[in-house]
C-alpha positions as CSV (number, residue, x, y, z in Angstrom):
1,M,157.1,79.0,45.3
2,R,155.6,80.6,42.2
3,G,153.7,77.6,41.0
4,P,150.0,77.4,40.2
5,H,149.3,75.6,43.5
6,N,150.0,78.9,45.3
7,I,147.4,80.8,43.2
8,I,144.9,78.0,43.9
9,R,145.8,78.3,47.6
10,L,145.1,82.0,47.7
11,I,141.9,81.6,45.7
12,R,140.8,78.9,48.2
13,T,141.5,81.3,51.1
14,G,139.1,83.9,49.7
15,A,136.6,81.2,48.8
16,T,136.7,79.8,52.3
17,L,136.1,83.2,53.8
18,E,133.1,83.7,51.6
19,R,131.7,80.2,51.9
20,T,131.8,80.2,55.7
21,G,130.4,83.8,56.0
22,A,133.6,85.1,57.4
23,M,134.1,87.6,54.6
24,K,131.1,89.6,55.6
25,V,132.1,89.4,59.3
26,I,135.5,90.8,58.5
27,L,134.3,93.5,56.2
28,D,131.7,94.5,58.8
29,A,134.3,94.6,61.6
30,Y,136.4,97.0,59.6
31,D,133.4,99.0,58.3
32,A,134.6,98.5,54.7
33,P,133.2,100.8,52.0
34,R,130.6,99.4,49.7
35,L,132.9,99.4,46.6
36,M,135.5,97.3,48.4
37,R,132.7,94.8,49.5
38,V,131.4,94.5,46.0
39,V,134.9,94.0,44.5
40,L,136.2,91.4,47.0
41,R,133.1,89.4,47.3
42,G,132.6,89.5,43.5
43,L,136.1,88.2,42.9
44,V,135.8,85.1,45.2
45,W,132.1,84.3,44.7
46,P,132.5,82.2,41.5
47,F,135.1,80.1,43.3
48,Q,133.1,79.2,46.5
49,W,133.1,75.6,45.6
50,L,136.9,75.6,46.2
51,G,136.4,76.8,49.8
52,D,136.3,74.7,52.9
53,K,133.0,74.5,54.8
54,G,134.9,74.1,58.1
55,D,133.3,73.1,61.5
56,K,129.7,74.4,61.3
57,T,129.5,74.5,65.1
58,M,132.0,77.4,65.1
59,P,131.3,81.1,64.4
60,P,132.2,82.1,60.8
61,A,135.6,83.8,61.4
62,T,136.8,81.0,63.7
63,R,135.4,78.4,61.4
64,S,137.2,79.8,58.3
65,L,140.6,80.3,59.9
66,S,140.7,76.9,61.5
67,A,139.7,75.3,58.2
68,L,142.5,77.2,56.3
69,G,145.3,75.9,58.5
70,P,147.9,76.7,61.2
71,A,149.4,79.9,59.7
72,Y,145.9,81.5,59.4
73,I,145.1,80.3,62.9
74,K,148.2,82.2,64.2
75,F,146.9,85.3,62.6
76,G,143.5,84.8,64.3
77,Q,145.2,84.4,67.7
78,I,146.8,87.8,67.4
79,L,143.5,89.4,66.4
80,S,141.7,87.8,69.4
81,T,143.7,90.0,71.7
82,R,142.7,93.2,70.0
83,P,138.9,93.9,70.6
84,D,139.7,97.6,69.8
85,L,140.6,96.5,66.2
86,V,138.0,93.8,65.5
87,G,135.3,94.5,68.0
88,D,134.5,92.7,71.3
89,E,132.2,90.1,69.7
90,L,134.7,89.0,67.1
91,A,137.6,89.0,69.6
92,V,135.7,86.6,71.8
93,Q,134.9,84.3,68.9
94,L,138.6,84.2,67.8
95,R,139.8,83.4,71.3
96,V,138.8,79.8,70.7
97,L,141.8,79.6,68.4
98,Q,144.2,80.0,71.3
99,D,143.7,76.6,72.8
100,K,140.2,75.2,72.0
101,L,140.7,73.9,68.4
102,P,139.5,70.4,67.4
103,P,142.1,67.9,68.8
104,F,143.6,64.9,67.0
105,P,143.1,61.4,68.4
106,T,144.7,60.5,71.7
107,E,146.0,57.3,70.3
108,K,148.1,59.2,67.7
109,A,149.4,61.3,70.6
110,K,150.4,58.2,72.5
111,M,152.2,56.8,69.4
112,A,154.1,60.1,69.1
113,V,155.1,59.8,72.7
114,R,156.2,56.2,72.3
115,D,158.3,57.1,69.3
116,A,159.9,60.1,71.0
117,L,160.8,58.3,74.3
118,A,161.3,54.8,72.9
119,L,159.0,53.5,75.6
120,P,155.3,52.6,75.8
121,V,153.2,55.3,77.4
122,R,152.1,52.9,80.1
123,E,155.7,52.5,81.3
124,V,156.2,56.2,81.7
125,F,152.8,57.5,82.9
126,E,150.2,56.1,85.4
127,E,147.6,58.3,83.7
128,F,147.4,60.0,80.3
129,S,144.3,62.1,79.7
130,E,142.3,63.1,76.6
131,P,143.5,66.4,75.2
132,V,143.0,69.3,77.6
133,A,144.0,72.0,75.1
134,A,144.5,72.0,71.3
135,A,146.1,74.9,69.3
136,S,147.5,75.4,65.9
137,I,150.8,73.6,66.4
138,A,150.2,71.0,69.1
139,Q,147.9,69.7,71.8
140,V,148.4,69.1,75.5
141,H,147.5,66.1,77.6
142,R,147.5,66.0,81.4
143,A,149.4,63.0,82.8
144,R,150.8,61.5,86.0
145,L,154.3,60.2,86.2
146,K,154.7,56.5,87.1
147,G,156.4,56.1,90.5
148,T,156.4,59.7,91.7
149,G,152.7,60.5,90.9
150,E,153.7,64.0,89.8
151,E,151.2,65.7,87.5
152,V,152.7,66.9,84.2
153,A,151.7,68.4,80.9
154,V,152.7,66.5,77.8
155,K,152.8,68.6,74.6
156,V,152.6,66.7,71.3
157,L,153.0,68.2,67.8
158,R,150.1,67.7,65.4
159,P,150.7,65.0,62.8
160,G,151.9,66.5,59.4
161,I,152.1,70.0,60.9
162,E,155.5,70.7,59.3
163,R,154.1,70.1,55.8
164,A,150.9,72.1,56.4
165,F,152.9,75.2,57.6
166,Q,155.3,75.0,54.6
167,R,152.3,75.0,52.2
168,D,150.9,78.2,53.8
169,I,154.3,79.9,53.9
170,D,154.9,79.2,50.2
171,A,151.5,80.8,49.4
172,F,152.4,83.8,51.6
173,Y,155.7,84.3,49.7
174,F,153.8,84.2,46.4
175,A,151.3,86.8,47.7
176,A,154.2,89.0,48.8
177,D,155.7,88.9,45.3
178,V,152.3,89.8,43.8
179,I,151.9,92.7,46.2
180,E,155.4,94.0,45.5
181,F,154.8,93.8,41.7
182,L,151.4,95.5,41.8
183,S,152.4,98.1,44.4
184,P,156.1,99.2,44.2
185,A,155.4,101.5,47.2
186,S,154.9,98.4,49.4
187,R,158.5,97.4,48.9
188,R,159.7,99.6,51.7
189,L,157.6,97.4,54.0
190,R,159.7,94.4,52.8
191,P,156.9,91.9,52.8
192,R,159.2,89.1,51.8
193,D,161.5,89.8,54.7
194,V,158.5,89.9,57.0
195,I,157.3,86.5,55.8
196,K,160.9,85.1,56.0
197,H,161.0,86.2,59.7
198,F,157.7,84.6,60.3
199,E,158.9,81.4,58.7
200,G,162.0,81.3,60.9
201,V,159.8,81.8,64.0
202,V,157.5,79.0,63.0
203,K,160.2,76.5,62.2
204,G,161.7,77.1,65.6
205,E,158.3,76.4,67.1
206,L,158.1,73.0,65.3
207,D,161.1,71.6,67.2
208,L,160.0,71.1,70.9
209,R,163.7,70.6,71.9
210,L,164.2,74.3,71.1
211,E,161.1,75.2,73.1
212,A,162.4,73.2,76.1
213,A,165.7,75.1,75.9
214,S,163.9,78.4,75.7
215,A,161.8,77.6,78.7
216,S,164.9,76.7,80.7
217,E,166.7,80.0,79.8
218,F,163.5,82.0,80.4
219,A,163.1,80.4,83.8
220,A,166.7,81.3,84.8
221,N,166.2,84.9,83.7
222,T,163.0,85.4,85.6
223,A,163.7,83.4,88.7
224,N,163.5,86.5,90.9
225,D,160.5,88.2,89.2
226,E,157.8,88.7,91.9
227,G,154.4,87.3,91.0
228,F,155.6,85.3,88.0
229,R,156.6,81.7,87.6
230,L,157.0,78.9,85.0
231,P,156.5,75.2,85.0
232,D,159.8,73.2,85.0
233,V,161.0,71.2,82.0
234,K,161.2,67.4,82.3
235,W,164.2,66.9,80.0
236,A,164.3,63.1,80.2
237,L,160.7,63.0,78.8
238,S,161.1,65.5,76.0
239,G,162.2,65.3,72.3
240,R,161.7,67.0,68.9
241,R,158.0,66.2,68.7
242,V,157.1,65.7,72.4
243,M,157.8,68.0,75.5
244,T,156.9,67.3,79.1
245,M,156.7,70.0,81.8
246,G,155.3,70.4,85.3
247,W,151.5,70.9,85.4
248,A,150.5,74.6,85.8
249,E,147.4,74.8,88.0
250,G,145.4,78.1,87.7
251,L,142.6,80.0,86.1
252,P,142.8,81.1,82.5
253,L,143.8,84.8,82.2
254,G,141.1,85.3,79.7
255,D,138.3,84.2,82.0
256,N,137.4,87.5,83.7
257,E,134.3,86.2,85.5
258,A,136.3,83.3,87.1
259,L,139.1,85.7,88.1
260,E,136.7,88.1,89.8
261,A,134.9,85.2,91.5
262,A,138.3,84.1,92.9
263,G,139.0,87.6,94.2
264,H,141.8,88.5,91.9
265,D,142.4,92.2,91.0
266,R,142.1,92.4,87.2
267,R,143.6,95.8,87.0
268,A,146.7,94.7,88.9
269,L,147.0,91.6,86.7
270,G,146.8,93.7,83.6
271,E,149.5,96.1,84.8
272,R,151.7,93.2,85.8
273,V,151.4,91.4,82.4
274,L,152.5,94.6,80.6
275,Q,155.3,95.4,83.0
276,L,156.7,91.8,83.0
277,F,156.8,91.9,79.2
278,L,158.7,95.2,79.2
279,S,161.1,94.0,81.9
280,H,161.9,90.8,80.0
281,A,162.4,92.6,76.7
282,L,164.5,95.5,78.0
283,R,166.4,93.9,80.9
284,D,167.0,90.5,79.4
285,G,166.5,90.9,75.7
286,F,164.7,87.6,75.8
287,F,160.9,87.6,76.0
288,H,157.8,85.4,75.6
289,A,156.6,86.4,72.2
290,D,153.2,84.6,72.3
291,M,151.7,86.1,75.5
292,H,148.0,85.8,74.6
293,Q,145.4,84.6,77.1
294,G,145.7,81.0,76.1
295,N,149.3,80.8,77.3
296,L,148.8,82.5,80.7
297,K,147.2,81.4,83.9
298,V,146.7,82.9,87.3
299,A,147.6,80.7,90.4
300,A,145.5,80.7,93.5
301,N,148.0,83.1,95.2
302,G,147.8,85.6,92.3
303,D,151.0,84.6,90.5
304,I,150.9,84.8,86.7
305,I,152.0,81.5,85.2
306,A,153.3,81.5,81.6
307,Y,153.7,78.4,79.4
308,D,154.0,77.5,75.7
309,F,157.5,78.8,74.9
310,G,157.6,77.9,71.2
311,I,157.9,81.6,70.1
312,M,160.5,83.6,72.0
313,G,161.9,86.9,71.0
314,H,165.5,88.1,71.2
315,I,166.9,91.6,70.8
316,D,170.5,92.7,71.2
317,E,171.7,95.3,73.7
318,Y,172.0,98.1,71.2
319,T,168.5,97.7,69.9
320,R,167.1,97.5,73.4
321,R,168.7,100.8,74.2
322,V,167.2,102.4,71.1
323,Y,163.8,101.0,71.8
324,A,164.0,102.2,75.5
325,E,165.0,105.7,74.4
326,I,162.1,105.8,72.0
327,L,159.6,104.7,74.7
328,F,161.1,107.0,77.2
329,G,160.9,110.0,74.8
330,F,157.2,109.3,74.2
331,I,156.6,109.0,78.0
332,Q,158.4,112.3,78.6
333,R,156.7,113.9,75.6
334,D,160.2,114.7,74.2
335,Y,159.3,114.2,70.6
336,K,162.5,115.9,69.4
337,R,164.6,113.3,71.2
338,V,162.4,110.5,69.8
339,A,163.0,111.8,66.3
340,E,166.7,112.1,66.9
341,V,167.0,108.5,68.1
342,H,165.3,107.4,64.9
343,F,167.8,109.3,62.8
344,E,170.8,108.1,65.0
345,A,169.7,104.5,64.6
346,G,169.3,104.9,60.9
347,Y,165.6,104.1,61.0
348,V,164.8,107.3,59.0
349,P,166.9,108.4,56.0
350,A,169.4,111.2,56.9
351,D,168.1,113.5,54.2
352,R,164.7,113.9,55.9
353,D,163.9,116.8,58.3
354,V,164.3,115.9,62.0
355,D,162.0,118.7,63.2
356,E,159.3,117.8,60.8
357,F,159.5,114.2,61.9
358,A,159.3,115.3,65.5
359,R,156.1,117.2,64.8
360,A,154.6,114.1,63.1
361,L,155.5,112.0,66.2
362,R,153.9,114.6,68.4
363,A,150.6,114.1,66.5
364,V,150.9,110.4,67.3
365,G,151.8,110.7,71.0
366,E,149.8,113.7,72.3
367,P,146.4,112.1,72.0
368,I,147.5,109.3,74.4
369,F,148.2,111.5,77.4
370,G,145.4,112.4,79.7
371,M,143.2,109.7,78.3
372,D,142.5,106.1,79.4
373,A,142.9,103.2,77.0
374,S,139.2,102.8,76.3
375,Q,139.1,106.3,74.7
376,I,142.0,105.6,72.3
377,S,141.3,103.9,69.0
378,M,144.4,101.8,68.4
379,G,143.2,101.2,64.9
380,R,143.3,104.9,64.0
381,L,146.6,105.3,65.9
382,L,148.3,102.5,64.0
383,S,146.9,103.8,60.7
384,Y,148.4,107.2,61.4
385,L,151.7,105.7,62.3
386,F,151.7,103.9,59.0
387,E,151.1,107.1,57.2
388,V,154.0,108.8,59.1
389,T,156.5,106.0,58.3
390,E,155.5,106.0,54.6
391,R,155.9,109.8,54.5
392,F,159.4,109.7,55.9
393,G,160.7,106.7,54.0
394,M,161.1,104.4,57.0
395,E,161.6,100.7,56.1
396,T,160.3,97.8,58.0
397,R,162.8,96.8,60.7
398,T,162.6,93.0,60.6
399,E,164.6,92.7,63.8
400,L,161.8,94.5,65.6
401,I,158.8,92.7,64.0
402,L,158.4,90.2,66.8
403,L,158.9,92.8,69.5
404,Q,156.3,95.1,68.0
405,R,153.8,92.3,67.4
406,T,154.2,91.1,70.9
407,M,153.7,94.6,72.3
408,V,150.4,94.8,70.5
409,V,149.3,91.4,71.8
410,V,150.4,92.1,75.4
411,E,148.6,95.5,75.4
412,G,145.5,93.7,74.1
413,V,145.7,91.1,77.0
414,A,146.2,93.9,79.5
415,R,143.2,95.9,78.1
416,S,141.0,92.8,78.2
417,L,141.6,92.6,81.9
418,S,141.2,96.3,82.6
419,P,139.9,98.4,79.6
420,H,140.9,101.7,81.3
421,L,144.7,101.0,81.6
422,N,147.0,103.6,80.1
423,I,149.9,101.8,78.5
424,W,152.3,104.8,79.0
425,E,151.6,105.2,82.7
426,V,152.1,101.5,83.3
427,A,155.3,101.3,81.2
428,K,156.9,104.4,82.8
429,P,158.6,102.9,85.9
430,I,160.0,100.0,83.9
431,V,161.4,102.1,81.1
432,E,162.8,104.7,83.6
433,D,164.6,102.0,85.6
434,Y,166.1,100.6,82.4
435,I,167.3,104.0,81.3
436,K,169.0,104.6,84.7
437,Q,170.7,101.2,84.6
438,S,171.7,101.0,80.9
439,I,172.1,104.6,79.6
440,G,174.3,106.7,81.8
441,P,177.8,106.9,83.4
442,K,177.6,103.5,85.0
443,A,176.5,101.9,81.7
444,L,179.3,103.7,79.9
445,A,181.9,102.5,82.4
446,R,180.6,98.9,82.0
447,D,180.8,99.2,78.2
448,L,184.3,100.5,78.2
449,A,185.4,97.9,80.6
450,K,183.9,95.2,78.5
451,T,185.6,96.6,75.4
452,A,189.0,96.7,77.2
453,R,188.6,93.1,78.2
454,V,187.9,92.0,74.7
455,L,190.7,94.1,73.2
456,S,193.1,92.7,75.9
457,R,192.4,89.2,74.7
458,F,192.9,90.0,71.0
459,G,195.5,92.7,71.5
460,P,198.5,90.7,70.3
461,R,196.6,89.8,67.1
462,L,194.8,93.1,66.5
463,P,197.4,94.9,64.4
464,G,197.6,91.9,62.0
465,L,193.8,91.6,61.8
466,V,193.3,95.3,61.2
467,E,196.1,95.5,58.6
468,A,194.7,92.5,56.7
469,I,191.2,94.0,56.6
470,L,192.5,97.4,55.5
471,V,194.7,95.9,52.8
472,R,191.9,93.8,51.4
473,Q,189.4,96.6,51.3
474,S,191.4,99.6,50.3
475,E,194.2,98.5,48.0
476,P,194.1,97.3,44.4
477,P,195.6,93.8,43.8
478,E,198.7,95.2,42.1
479,A,199.5,97.2,45.2
480,A,199.3,94.3,47.6
481,G,203.0,94.2,48.2
482,R,203.5,97.9,49.0
483,T,202.2,97.8,52.5
484,G,205.3,98.7,54.6
485,G,204.4,102.3,55.4
486,R,200.8,101.5,56.0
487,R,201.8,98.7,58.4
488,V,203.4,101.2,60.8
489,Q,200.2,103.4,60.7
490,V,198.0,100.4,61.4
491,L,200.2,99.3,64.3
492,W,199.9,102.8,65.9
493,L,196.2,102.9,65.3
494,A,195.5,99.5,66.9
495,G,197.8,100.3,69.8
496,G,196.0,103.6,70.4
497,V,192.6,101.9,70.3
498,V,193.7,99.3,72.9
499,L,195.4,101.8,75.2
500,G,192.7,104.4,74.9
501,A,189.8,102.1,75.6
502,A,191.7,100.5,78.5
503,G,192.7,103.8,80.0
504,A,189.2,105.3,79.7
505,A,187.6,102.2,81.3
506,A,190.1,102.2,84.1
507,A,189.6,105.9,84.8
508,L,185.8,105.5,85.0
509,L,186.0,102.5,87.1
510,I,188.3,104.2,89.6
């Protein structure tokens, strides 16, 4: 990972940004100071010949990211949902990266389908169109099944995509090492862990069998969600590099003019997108983690249709409760409780001052209330949050990276539909309902009952298991034989745990 090819790759990145004109666009978008402009452009200018010219029909930023490869395209997709961070003009330009990238030849797609299904395309489909959408990982063709005439979407991975992604990931690891070496303070952000997480997500996206399984599970979880539906998976026509699903007919969620012409309420759609995401994350712990406009449509009846399930997020029940308490604390303006939750969860070192942390959180939360989203600079807010986390020694929580990133994307989508949405007002009923269902007497009874059931299954073996663990961890090797007295203590301890948990659960359930 540390070879010279990674240095060349990073130099080429800067050179491509400069050669396509994207460097100036990015610096302008962030209103970079003159010194930074001179230094950055001065460093890469001599290496412009290494840069890729890209597709000259595209705007500079889109042109450079699409030329650099799939990992950079993913980054651009995220930025396309945040006009508050990059400006309206640049956000619109980057939206092309969601599903309008240059496609690869249809004949290559047909060959991939033939190899995956072990059948010629003409024996499976009556019709097989040219690409209707092309993104960083794959492209989609509209087809009609032979015999039934049903319309379907056939997703096919780009040729050589696995190798291209790995090349970018290697360069990112190298960049993370350089950053950690030059800036020891950055280590608390765990850049290598962040990239490792990103790598895992991408590798899952490169196996369409996993995407089909995710789509199936997601459909089961959301079957009763009003105003939301998913296309069904055609398992017999899917494999590692090809996936077939029912065709989703609707208007792109990012086409505001078309939505208004069709009579859809953009504000209601924005609220629903945000609330659906929170419901899936909190209620199910399994959520669509790539909910940008290119993966969402609006049906004629107003239903939101989601597709492209290559990136799905999962958070365990404990983390969901912590996340909900933090959100609920912000909604209630109870910053002391938000601070306490951070300390209880171990997100902030125990030697820091909880009251001081609560005051810092108040400075983050208070500007939000009484204001609509168009008055809030998310860029400044995120910058201040970064300062707060650094000041209190918080480390990057890799298990929350995907959740936090998706929250940013979903809020961006909602705001693109209705710029005056207030995220906290929209989130409040969803978070309150989860708190009532998952953090209270009923939830405690369920947890104790679940614990009692588990302990009842392992009860006969529990004393031996506990004793073996205690002996291994607390006794020196020469004392391994002298465990008689401790055995009795462990037996009493294990029995007490089982009886106590069972009794408490039974009492609460009665």
